[in-house]
N, C-alpha and C positions, 0 to 999 in steps of 0.2 A: 595715640600710641598703637603701634602694630601689635595685635594679639600675639602672645607668646614671647614678647621681647624680654630678654634677661638683662637687667640693668647692673652696671658696675658703678659703685659709689665712688665719687671723687670728692674728697674733703678739701676745704679751703678755697680761697678766691683763685680764679683762673683767668689768664689772658691768652688769647689765641692770635698769634701774629704771623704764622707761617702760611703763605698763600696756598690755596688749593686743597686744604685739608677737608676730610669728611670725618665727622665725629658721630658715632652711632652707639646707642644703648648706654648712655651715661646718666646717672643721677648726680647732679651738681649740688653739693651741700656747701655752697659758698657762692659768691657773686661772680658772674661771668662777663668778661669784656672781649670784644672782637676788634682787632686793629688791622688784620690782614685782609686780603682780597680773595673772593671766590671760595669762601669757607662755608661748609654745609653742616648743619646739625640735624640728625634724624633720630627719631625715637629717643628723645632725651627728656629728662625732668629737671626743671630749674627750681631749686628750693631756697637758695640764698642762705643767709646766716642771721645772727642776731646783731642789730645795729640801731643806733638812733639817727643815722645819716639819712639824707634823701638820696635814694639809690634804687635802680632797678635790679631785678634778678638777672636780667640779660641786657647788655648794652652793646649795640652795634653801631653807634653813632659815628665811630671812627673807622668802621670797616667799609668795604666796597663789595657789592654784589654778594651779600650774605643771604643764605637761605636756611630757613628752619622749617622742618616738616614733621608732622605726626608727633608733636611734643606737648609738654604740659608746663605751665607757669603757675606755681602754687607755693607761696612762701611758707617755710616751716615755722617762722617766728614773725607773724605779721606785726607791722608797726605803721604809724601814719606816713612815714617817708618811703615805704617800700612799694614800688610799682612793679607790674609784670615785666615790661620791656620798654626800652627806649631805642628807637631805630632810625637809621637813614640807609637808603639804597639797599633795602632788605625786603625779601619775600618771606612771609609767614603763612604756611599752608597747613590745613587740617590740624589745627592746634587748639588747645584749651587754656583759658586764663580764668583764675578764680582766686579769691582770698587776698588780693592785693588792694591798694588804695585806688589807683587807676589801673586799668588793664594794660593799655598800650599808649605810650606817647610816640606818635607816628611822625617822624621827620620826613624830609624830602625823599622822594623815590621809594616810599614804603608801599607795599601791597600786602593786604591782609585778606585771605581768601579761605572759604570753607572752614571757618574757625568759630569758636564758641567762647563768648565772654559773659560771665555771670557771677553772682554771689560775691561781689566786691565787698571789702571790709570797711565799715564805717567806724570812725573814732570821734569822740566828743571834743578832743583837743588836738589840733594839728599845727605844729610850728609854721608850716608853709601857708597856713591861713590865719596867721597872727593869733594863734591860740584858739581860734574858733573851730567848729567841726570840719571834718574832711569834706572835700568837694569832689565826690567820686565821678569819674567819667569812664565809660567803657573804652573809648579812644579819645585822645586829645591831640590836636595839632596846633602848635603855637605860631604866632606871627614870625616870619622869617623862614618858615618851611613852605614847601609847595609839592604838588604832584603826588598826592596820596590817593590810593584806591582801596575801597572796601567793597569786596565782591563776594556775594553768596555766603555771608556769615549769619550767625545768630548772636545778637547783642541784647541781652535781657537783664535789665537792671531792676526788675520788679521786686526782687528780694533784697536789694541794697537800700538801706535806710537813707532817705533824703538825697538820693542820687541826683546829680546835675543833668547829665545827658548821656545817651548812648554814644554820641559823637559831639564834641565841642571843638570847633575848628575856626582858625583864622588863616588857613593855608589856601592860597589860590590854586586853581586847577585840581580840585578834589573831586573824585568820582565816587558815588555811593550807589551801587547797583545790585539788585536781586538779593537784598538782605531781609531778615526778619529783625525788627527793631522795636523795643518797648522800654518804658520806664523813663525816669528823669523828670525834671520840671517841664521842659520841652524835650522831645526825644532826640531831635537833631537841632543843634544850635550853631549857626554860622554868624560870626562877628568880625567886622573890620578892625576891632580893637587892637592896637599895636602896629597897624599898618600906616604907611604914609599915603593913604588913598583908599580906594574902594577894594572890596574883596570880590574877585571875578573868577569866571571859569568853573563854577560849581555845577555839577551834574548830579541829579538825584532821580533815578529812574528804576521802575520795576520793583520797588520795595514793598514789603508787607509790614504794617504797623499794628502793634497791640494797642490796647485802650487805657494803659495804666500810667500815662504821663500825668504829673500832679496838676498841671494847668489845662488838661485836655488839649494839648498842643503838640501835634506831631512834628512840626517844623517851625523854628523861629529864625528869622534873618534880621540882621541889623539894617539901619537905614541906608548904609552904603555897601550893601551886599547885593550882587546880581546872580540869579540862578540862570545859567546858560541853558540847561535842560531840566524840566520838571514834568515827567510823564509817567503814567502807569503805576502810581503809588496808591495803595489801597489799604483799607482796614482788613486784617487777616480774617476776622470773624464773618464779615459780610461780603468781602470782595468789592465793596463800594469805594469810590475815590475818597481820599482824605481831603480835608478843607485846604484852601490856599494858605500859604505860610503866614503866620503872624509877623508883623514888622515893627520893631522898636529897638532902641538901644538900652 
């Protein structure tokens, strides 16, 4: 958020369909959808509303070339089904996610850069987990998505109870570069689950890792995952290389 920004409160759910809009300085107290092209949000706060649905504060999966900068995703009424954002063909820059179940469900063509994901909310019972506890991910990319980039972010799940991963991904052609990453069972988790073949085109370079993954496991890859690039990844406290990825399904 740009210092000194004066926010105008917008109540109720909103859909943005007009191409080329720029929306600045809004606090959305409802759920936001984007269906138009080339729409930009700057210095906005996404708070959502009260719901039992599975829904994000911000949904750009039907938009094209959406940009969000200098904004915050923080639910006013956290519940197991509320995520920070679901995106496709979207850039999110210099933004903060906290208080949701997942930070970001990153679909095809998503770029997350210079952003901060932390303090995700754990629930003992989540309908999406068959009544079991929440399965918190900083970023999750599902099978069927591709070409996701995480660049120069901090994704810290160390204060999120029983978090799964900073990134859980089944999306080919994913790039993870120059981030600080910590927490989860394994901090990065790449799986071919849901694909009709192998998971390929994964690049993990120049990242710093914390030491707080539950299984002492910076990276886990499935038996049918191929890392195209794996260089320059170190522990933040010693600057020494992390171990080779663990491999199992």
